[in-house]
N, C-alpha and C positions, 0 to 999 in steps of 0.2 A: 227583910233588910238584906240588901245585896252585899256580896263579898267585896272586900277591898281589892281583891286580885282579879285581873282581866282574864277572859277566856282565851284559849289558843286561837291563832289565826285560822280562818277557814280556807280550805284549798280543795281543788278538784283534780281529775285526771289531766285536764288541760295544763295545770300548773307544772306537771312533770314532763309533759310533751313539748313544752316550749324549748326553742333552741338556746335561750338565755338562762336556762335552769342550771344552778350551781348548788351543790349539796351544802357547801360551807355557808354560803349566803342564806340558804333556807334555814339551817340550824341557828345562825345568828339572829335571824328575824324572829324565831321562836323564843330565843333567850331575851331579846330586847322587849318583847311584849309583856314579860313578867315583871319588869322593873317600873315602879311608878315614875311619873313625870317629875315630881318634886325631889326625887332621889337621883335623878340622872346627872345632876351637876352639883358641884361642890363636894367637899370632903364628907364622908359618912363616918359617924362614930359608933353606929349600931352594929350589932353582930350580924353576920351573914345568915339569911333565912333561906334554906334550899327548898322549902315546900312549894312555893309558887312555880319553881322550875319543874319540880316533880310532877305537879298537876298538869302543867302545860305539856310536858313531854308525854304524859300518860294519855292526854286527850289527842295529841298528834298521832301516837301509835295506834290508838283506837280508830282514828279516822283513816290512817294508812291501811289498816286491816280491812276496813269496809271497802276502800277503793280497790284493794287487791282482789276482794271477792267479786266486785263488779267487773273488773278487768278479766278475770278468769271466765266469767259468764259470757262476756262479749266475744272472747277468743273462741269459745266453744261454738258459738253461733256462726262465726266467720268460717271456721273449719268445716262445719256442716254445709255452708253455702258453697265452699270450694269443691267439696266432694260431689255435690249435686251438679255444679258447673262442668266438672271434668267428665262426669257420666254423660251429660248432654253433649259435650264437645266430641266425645268418642262416637256417640251415635250419629252426630252430624257428619263426621269424617267418613264413617261407613256408608252413609247415604250418598255423599258426594262421590265416593269411590265407585259405588255401584253405577251411579249416573255416568261417570267418566268411562267406565268399561262399556256401558251401553252405547255411549257416543262413539267410542273407538270401533266397536263392532259394527255400528251403523255406517261409519265412514269406510271401513274395510269392505263392507258389503256393497256400498255405492261404487267404490273404486273397482271392485271385481266386476260389477255389472257394466261399468263404463268401458273397461279394457277387455272384456271378453266378447267374443263373437258367438252368437247362438249357433248350435249345430244346424247345418243346412241353410244358414243365412249368409249369402255371399255379398250382401250390400256393403259398399265402402263407407256408408254413413253410420254403420252400427258401431257399438263399443266405443273404443278410444277415439275413433274418427269423429264421433258425434261431438265430443268436447272440442276437437280441433276445429271442426266446422263452425261450432258456436263461437269460438274465440275469433276466428277469421271474420265471421259475420259481424261480431261486435266491433272489431277494428275497422271494418269497412264502413259500418254505420257511423263510427266516430269520425272517420275521415270525411264522409259525406256531410256530417254535421258541421265540421270545420270549414269545408269548402262552401257550404251554404252560408255560413256566417261571413266568410271572407268575400263571397260574391255579393252578399247584402251590403257589406261595408264598402266594397268597391263600387257598387251601383250608387250608393249614397254619395261617395266622393265624386263620382262622375257627374251626378246631378248637381252637386254643389259647384263644381268647376265650370260646368257647361251652362248652367242657368243663373247662378249667382256670381260667378267669377271669383270664387274663393275656395280654399281648401281648409275650412275651419276644423272639420273632424280630423283630418290628417295632421293639421298643426297641433291639435290637442294631443294626439299620440306622440308627436315629436317632442313636445314640451314636457311631457310626462317623464322623459328621460329613460334611461335603461337601454341596454344593448338590444334586447329583443324588440322593444318598440321601435327603435331606429332601423333595425333590420326590416321590420314589417313596413315601415314608411318607404324604405328604398325599394322593396319588392312592389308595393302598391303603386309607387311613382312610375316604375317601368311598365306596369300593366296599364296604367292610365295613359301612358304615352302611346302604347299600341292601340288602345281604344280610340284615342284622339285621331290617330292616323287613319282609322277605318271609318269612324263616325263623323269626324270633322275634317275632311280633306281640304276644306277651304283654308284652314289655318296652316296647312302644309304646302299650299300653292299648287295642289293637284287640279286637274281638269276632268270634266266628265266626258262621256262618249261623244258629245257634240262639239268638243273643243272649247267649251266655256268652263269657267271655274264653277265648281259645284255649288259654292255659296251664291254665286250670281244666278244660277239656274233655279235656285230655291226662292228667289226674290230677296227682299230685305233680310239682313242677317237676323236670325231669330225665328223667322217663319218656318224654317226647316233646318234641322241640325242644331249646332251650338250657338248660343247668343254671344259668347265671348271667345277670344282666341285661346283655345285650350292648350295649344302647343306651348305658347309663351308662358302661360300660367304654370303649367307643369314643369317646364324647364327652369323657370324661376324658383319654384319650390325645390327642385332637385339641386340647383346650385346653392340655394340657402342651406339645405340639409348637408350637402357636401362640405361647404365652407365651415359650417358649424362643427362638423365632425373633425375636419382638419385643424381647426383652431383648438378644439379640445385636445386633440392628439399632441399638438405642439406644446400646449401648456403642460400636459402631463409629462411630456418628454423633458421639459426644462426642470420639472420637479422630480424626475426619475421615478414616476409612478408607473411601473411597468404593467401592472394588472389593468389599470385604466387605459393605457396605451394599447394593450392587447385587445380590449373590448372595442375601442374605436377602430382599430385595424380590421377586426373581424367584420364590423358593420360595413366598412368601406370596401372590403373584399366582395361582399354580397351586392354592394351598390354599383361599383364600376370595375370589379376585378382587382381592386387594390392599387391601381396604377397611380392614382393621385397621392395616396398616403406614402407609397414607396418613393414617388418623385419628391414629395416634401421631405421625407427622411434623408434621402440621398443628397438632394440639391442644397438643403440647408445645413448640411454637415459642416462643422467648423474646419475640418481638414481641407475640404475643397475651397472654402472661403479663404483660408490662409494661404493655400498653395496657388490660388488663381493669380495672385500678384507675382509669386516667385517664378511661375512657369514662363512668364514673359521676359524674365531677366536674361540678358545675353550670357553666353558661355564665356567665362573668363579663364581661369586657370593660369598657372605659371608657364612661361615660354619654354622652360626646360623640359616640362612634362610632354608638351606637344612635340618638341624636337626629338625626344626619346621615342615617342610614338611613331615618328616618321623615319627614324634611323633603323635600317634593317639589321644592323649589327648590334643594336642595344636591346636589352630586355624591356618589353613594354611595361609602362607604369601601372597598368590595371584600369579599372573602370573610372570614368570621369567623376570628380569629387561631388559635384552638385547632383548628378544622377545617383551616385551611391548614397548620398544623404537622403534623397527622396525615397529610395527603395527601403532604406533602413526605417524611415518613418512609416512607410506603408505597412511594413511588417508589424510594427507595434500597434498601429491604428486598427488594422483588420482584425488582429487577435482580440483587441479590447472591444471593438464593435460587435464581434461575433457573439459575445456574451449578452450584450444589450439586445441584439436582434433576436436571439433565441427566446428571451423573456418577453419581448414587446410584440412579437408577431406570431400568430398561429401558423402562418405560412412562411416561416423563417427561411426555408431553403430558397424560395423565390426572391425574397428581399436580399439575402446574401449574394445571390447571383447577380442581381442588378447593381449592388454595391461594388462587387468585384469588377464588373464590366466598366463601371464608371472610373474606378481607380486605374485600371489598366488602359482603357481606351482614351481617357482624357489626361490624367496626370502623368502616368509613366510614358505613354506613347508620345505626347507632345514634347516632353523633355528628351526622350530618346531621339526623336527626329532632329531636335536642335543640336544635340551632341554629335550626331552622325553628319549633319550638314556642316558643322564646324570642322570635323575631322576630314571631311571630303575636300575642304578648301586647303587642307594641309598637304595631303597626299593620298593616293589610293591605298597605300599600306596603312596609313593612319586610320582611314575609314574601316578597313578590314579588321584591324586590331581593336578598334573601338567597338565594332559590331560583335566581335568575339567576346570581349570583356563584358559588354552589356548583356549578351545572351547568357553567359556563365553566371553573372551576378543575379539576373532576374530568374534564371532557372533555380538557383540556390534559394531565392525567395519563395518560389512555388513549392519547392521541397520542404522548406521550413513550415509553410502554412499547412501543407498536407500532414506533416508530422504533428503539428499542434492539434489538428482536428477541427478547428474553428467552432462552429455551432455544436459539434458533437464532442468537444473537449471534455474529458481526457480520452474519450473513445476515438477510434480511427475516423477519419473524415468520410463523409457520405460519398457515394458514387456520383451523385449529381454534382456536388461541389468539386469533386476530383476532375470530372469531365470539363467543367467550366474553367478551372484553373489551367488545364492543359490547352483548352481551346484559346484562351486569352493569350497564353504564352506563344502559341503558334501564330495567332493573328498579328502579334506585334512584329514578327520577323518575316512573315510571308512576302511583303513587298520586296524584301532584299534577297530572298532565297528562291523565289518562284522561277521555274523554267531555267534558263541559262544565265540569269542576271548575276548570280553569285560567282559562278565559275568564270564568267567573262571578266568580272572585276578582278578575280584572283589572277587570271592570265594577264590582264592589263598591268597589274602591279608588278608581276614577275618580269614581264617584257620590259617595263621601264627600268627596273633594277638591273637586269641582264644587259640591256643595251647601253646603260650608263657605265657599268663595270667594264664592258668589252669595247667601249668606244675607241679608245686609243689603239687597242689591239686591231680592231677592224680598220681604223684609219691607216695604220702602219702597213697592213697587208694590201689595202686597196692601192696605196701608192706604190708598193712593191710590184703589184700586178701590172701597173702601167709601164714599168721599166722592162718587163720581160719581152723578149722577141715573140712575134706572132708565129706560132708553129701549130702543127696539127694537135699536139697534146695540149697546148695552151687553149686551143678552141674547145677541146673536150672539157677542160676545167673552167670554162667560162661561167657555167651555172653557179659554181661556188663563188666566183668573183662577184657575180650579180647578187647573190644572196648577201654577201658582205656589204656591198654598196647599198642595197636596199635597207639593211639594218642600220647602217650609218646615216643614211638620208632620213629614215624614219625618226631616228633619235634627234637629229638636228631640227627637223620639223616640230617635234614634240617640244623641244626647248623654246622654239620661237612661238609656240602656241600661247594664246592669251588665257587658256584654261588653267595653266599652271600658276599656282600661288608662288609668291617669292620664296617661301620656305621650302616648298617642294622643288623649285628650280635650283635652289642652293644645294639641296641634298643630292639631286641628280648630278650637278656639276662637281660636287665633292667626290662622288663615286667615280665619275669619269676622269677626275684629276685635272679639271679645267679651272681657270681662274674666274672667268666670267663668260656669259653666253653671247657677248657681242663679238667675240673673236671670230674672224672669218675662217673658213675651212682651210685655206692655204696658209693661214698664219699660225695654226696650231702646230706646235713642235712635238715630234715623236722621236723616240730613240729606239735603238735595237732592242733594248730591254722591254719596251712596250709591246713588241711583237713576239715575245717569248711566253710560252705557257707558264702559268703559275698554279701550283697545287693548292696554295692558300686561297686563291680566288675561286678555284673550283669547289673547295670545301665551303666557301661562303655561299656559292650558288646552290649547292646541295642543302645547306642549312636553311636558306630562304625557301627552297622548295619543300623541305620537310615541315617547316612552319606552316606553309600553305596547306599541305596535306592534312596535318593535324587539325588545323582550323576548319577545313572542309568536313572532316569527320565529326567534329563537335557541332558544327552549325547545321549541316544537312541531315544529320541523324542516320546516315547510311543508306538512304533511299536511292540516291543518285551517285553513290560512291564510285561504281565501276565507270560510269560515264565521265565523272570528274577526273579521276586518276588517269584515264585514257587521254583526256585533253592535256593534263599536266605532263604526261609522258611525251606526247608529241612536242610540247613546248621545250622540254628538256633535251630531247634528241635534236631539235632544230638549233637550239642555242649552244648547248655544251657539246653536242655531237658534231653537227655540221659547221656552225660558225666558229667554234673554238678549236676543237680537236682536229677536225679535218682540214681547217684552214692552215693550222700549224704543220700538219703532215704534208699538205700540198706545198707549203713553203720549203719544207725539208726536201721533198721530192724534186722541186725545181732546182734547189741548190745541188742535189746529188747529180742531176742530169748535166748541169753545167760543169761539174767537177769530173764527170766521166770522160768528157772530151777535152779536158784542160791540158794545155801544153806544159804546165808547171806542176809541181807536186800538189796533189789534191788537198783542198782545205776542208777538213771534216768537222769544222766548228758547228755545223748545223746538226750533227749527229746527237749531241747531248740533249737536244730538244725532244728526242724520242722518249727519254725516261719520264719526264712529266706527262707526256702524251699518254704513255702506257699506264702510268699511275692514275691519271685522271680517268682514263677509260675503265680501269678496274673499279675505281670509286663509283663511277656512274653505273656500271653493270651491277655492282653490289647493291646500290640504292634501288635500282629498278627491280631486282629479283627479291629483295628482302622487304621493300616498302610498297612499291607501286603495284606490281603484278599480283601479290597475294590479296590486295584489297579488291581486286576485280574477280575474285574466285566465284562470287555469286552469279556472275553473268559469263557463261562459257564463251559466247561469241565475242564479247569485248576482250576477254582474257586472251583468246587466240589471236585476235588482231594486234593486241599489245605485244605478245610474244613474237609475232611475225615481224612487226615494225622494229622491235628491239634486235632481233636476229639479223635483219637486213642492215641496220645501222652498224651493228658490231662487225658483221662480215665486211662491210665497206671500209670501216676504219682499220680492221686487221689487214685487209688487202692493201690499203695504202701504206700501212706500216711495213708490210713485207716488201712492197715496191721500193720504199726508201732503203731498206736494208739491202735488197738485191742490187739496187743502183750503187750503193756504197761499196758492196763487194766488187761490183764490176769496175768501179773507179779505182779501187785498190789494185785489182788484178791488172788493169790497163797500165797503171803506173809501174807496177812491178815488171810487167812485160817490157815497158820502155826502158827501165833500168837494166834488165837483162840484155836488151838489144844493144846497150852501150858497153857490154862486156867486150874487152879486147881479145883478139885471137892469141896475142902474145902472153895473155895472163896464164895460160896453161901450157905454153911452149916457150919458156924463158930460154934465151940464148946463153950458151956457156961462155960468157964473157966476164970481164971484170965487173964486179958489182952483182953478179948473179947470186952470190951467197947472201947478200942483203935481201934480195927479193924472196929467197926461200925462207928467211927468218920472219917474214911478215905473217901475222896470224890468219888473215884472209885477204882475198882480192878486194880492191876498192868497191867493185860492184856489189859483192856480198855484204860488205860493211854498210853501204848505203841502203841496200834492201833491208838489212837487219834493223837499221835505225828507223827506217820508214815504217816497217811492220810493227816495231815496238811502239812507236808513237801512235800509229793508227789503232792498234789494239787497246792501248791505254784510253784513247778517246772513246772507243766502243764500250769499254767497261763503265764509263760515266753515263752511257745511254742505255745499256742493256744489263740485265742480271739474270741469274737463274738459268732456266732452260733456254730463254731467248739468247743469252750470251753464248751458251754451249752450241746452240744451232748455228749462230753466226760464225763462231770460231771454227767449228767443224767444216762448214761449207767453204770458208775462206782457206782453211788449211788444205782441203782437197784441191781447190783451184791452184794454190801456190805449188803444191806437190806436182800437179800435172805440168805446170809451167817449167818447173825445174827439171823434170824428167825429159821434157822435150828440149829444154835448153842445152843439156849436156850431150845431146845427140849431134850438136852442131860444131863442137870444138875438137880440134886435133890436140891430143895430149901426149907430151913426151915424158920420159922418166922423171925429169925434174918437176914438170907441171902436175904430175899425178898427185903429188903431196898437197898442192894448192886445191886440187879437186876435193880431196878427202877433208881438208880443212873447211872448205866452203860448205860441203855437204853436212859436215858435223854442225857447223854454225846454223845452217838452215833447219836442221832437225831440232837443234836446241831451242830456237825461237818458237817453232811450231809446237813442240812438245810442252812448252811452258804455258800454253793456252788451255782453258777448260774445254776439252774435246769429248766427243762421244766415247763411251768406254770401249767399244769395239774398234775404233779407228786409230787410237794412239799407237798401238804396236805396228801398224802399217807404215808409220813414218820411218821405221828402221830400214825400209827399202832404199831410202836415199843414201844411207851409209853403205849398204851393200853395193849400190851402184857405184859409189866412189871406190870401193875395193876392187871393182872390175878393172880399174885403171892402175892399180898398185900391185896386185898379185902377179907372180911369175906364171909362165905357161903351165907348169905342172900343178901348182897350187890352184890356178884358175880352173884347170880341167877338173880337179877334184871338187872344187866349189860348185861348178856347174852340174856335176853329177849328184849333188845334194849330200855328199858325204859329210859336209860341215854342219848339216842340220840347220842351215840358215834360212832366211826368208826366200832366197832364190830358188829353193826346192819347189816352191809352189808357183813359180813364174814361168810362163811360156818361154822356151829357149830362143825362139825366133824373136821375141821382144828384146832379148839381151844382145843380139847380134849387132845392132847399130852402135852400141856403146863400145863393144870390143873393136869394131872396125875403126873407131876414132883413136885407138892407140897407135902410137908412132911405129911400134914393132909389129903391127898387124900383118905386115907382108912377110915376116920371117916364117921359116919352116915350122917351128914349134907352134906359133900362133895360128898358122894355116891349119895345122892339125886340130887345134881347138875349134877353129871356125867350122872345119868340116864336120866336126862332131855335133855342131848345132844344126 
């Protein structure tokens, strides 16, 4: 009879090894198994019976103990297996270690045997050389194998094209894609072309030794040589391959796939040197497409800018606006494209060079030529200023590109790109700077400006020359007159020339002070002021010259600087020296000559013209010695020639200045002599009649007063023309002459006791006027001799005797006594006994 209680649940080790095992659920399952089914629902009134639970748990504990014994047994077996495996692994490692050591020893022995040369064996193939020889032999065999494979494939392609008229094998290689395959296609196509030229000359139009076509000599095409026109077939394949590669390159460029572009460019480099892909990249660039329309646009610009450009007195406005915009855009485009070129081309230096050449030779050069052509229609100066501004701005562009580095950014630019940039810059301006083209333009511009500025000056003096009498000196000065006339005529011819634009003609007329160019030569009015030198105009001339010199240094780079400054020096000496300064000095000399023989008081109004002449001369000399001559220091011969020409011109101008001054002194002396000749004998022998007291009360004689007035006015005029040492020299020489005239003058008049007072008064007045001038330091004391001479007429016999002995310590002590005798003889009492005693003592 079975028990009313169920047995405990059966379980094994797998029950506890499950991931879902929970102790609480396991215990609950044991408890639930002891409760009968009919008691699991509904309320229970019976007492709790723990026995079923006790038996269930006892059975579970017994089962758990059995499982624990089984688990312990299995663990012991596994531990034994692990120990055996570890012992076997250790033995295996020891065995492998021994084998590795043996291998290393064997390798070292082999290495030693290969690298060592046996004693007494001098063969170069022993030891390490054997390995080298073996390697080289293997490489050679590999190359021969590749050449054999290539030759086989090349022969196969030639048979296909010559006998079947197709290149299916080569087409398969091309269609497979990949850079290496296309490179191989390009190489084979070139080789097939050479084979065709040798084996199929008929397709190339060559003739044999008999003068007939090779194909004709072989009979019908195909009996000898190729059946098909191999040249056309190979060329067609080459064109297809090239177009395919170029199309791929363009597609990759639009997608900015630089790696694919690089692969195509590399293939095309091996195919035709990369010329086609470089041309595609450069010609199809958007910059050239957009700029191709703008290049043809006419140069506009505001009229004020062009007027400032042609005005020599105005600061130039700088580079033309459209050219500036183009250069600014070029700077950005080249820097951006350098990055693309570096990534898209393996031969990026070559591509960058072609791109830069296209930018400079097409875009910049075309626009530059248009700007310069427009400027040339304005004036020569506008052309030169535009050339200078463009050169400076493009030079700044080149410097910026070099600083950027282009394909080497941010590293310094490569030497090849640096050379290309310099070469392109030089090529842009070579047509304008080569030979004498630049300096001739500079001279032409300055000649136009100088002739315009000096036109009225030259016209005034050319008319003045015609009014002068024909004399020997006038004949000698004819060369200067001819120079003025030639300059004037050249200017008039230039104005009448059709080469001048309206703007340039207006500028030249403005400089010349003319209203219009239609005025006839005789209708042009000139005034005395037009013939006077102007320091302001001279400064303008030097400023224009300095601008030209600076422009030449900037444009020519110093290579032809000595030659250029020498040409500018000659231009300066001819215009400012001969035409301007020397013409004014000649005019002053002519005026001085006429005044020297004048019957009236000399008009010294010409004398103030010496001051601007001397000032301009000093300005010109300073400019020459500080600006022009130092720039020729690199060429000793040119420098010496410049110094020689300068010295000759300066000496000639100084000589003319001295001649004017000397003639002026002579004119003053002549007039003073005429005034002295008008001295009355009665001035120093007044009669003792009624009214004699009034005469004695006069301060000086009328002659003395007139001479004093004339000398005062003349010297004041001289001070407006001369200063410094020049005025001192002039005053000293004139004072010496006046003193000599006065000393001779008083030897001619008889003096009575009443007239001796007038002599002393006159002498004092003469001394006063002469002493008031700036004289040489050693000369001024000698003027006191005039006062001493006057005292000879006043002193009594005894006092005079003492004075002549030098007791008075005066100036007479150093004068020869024989020279004093004529004055004493003019005393009225010279015949008295006491005076005869004095005379005998002399």
